[in-house]
C-alpha positions, 0 to 999 in steps of 0.5 A, a space after each residue: 486474467 483480471 476479474 470483474 472486481 480487480 482493479 489495477 493500483 494507481 501508479 504511486 499508491 503501492 508504497 501507501 498501501 504497504 506502509 500502512 499495512 505495515 503500520 499495524 505491526 510487524 508483517 512479512 511480505 507475503 501477508 502484507 500482500 494477503 492483508 491488502 487482498 484482503 482489505 480490499 475485498 479482493 479488489 486489489 491483488 498485489 504480485 510478488 514483482 512489485 511487492 518485493 521491489 517496492 519493500 526494498 525500495 522503503 526499506 532503502 529510504 528507512 520508511 521501514 526496517 527489516 528483521 528475520 524471524 520465524 514465520 507462522 510456518 516455521 520458515 525464516 521470513 523478512 518482517 517487516 515495521 514502520 520506522 519513526 521516518 516512515 510514520 511520519 511519511 505515512 501520515 502526510 500522504 495519507 493527508 495528501 491522497 484524503 485531499 487529492 481524492 476529495 479534489 478528483 470527487 469535486 471534478 467528478 460532481 461538477 458539470 463542465 459549462 459548454 459540454 453537451 
């Protein structure tokens, strides 16, 4: 059930958000989901069914590297880090996202000629 302040992620943004969180330092999957929720002030909640396929996809594309380590609970967990290729991709996608949101903002601020 969705609460009023929760939003669905637009298609294609999950990978960017994951890379942004991982850029802050090595982190395991569950903590990535928690960090996204925390940073979005509980507006974005990433489900495991979306998170883990995205992590595997990013690892397959060599944008993330993973190593098994003990987590804060003492259990073994896969910790993800951004690769050099991932840092480059994150920079490019961040610039593209900023430009896109700027352009969409312009459209929303504008008026349609001939609109009632």
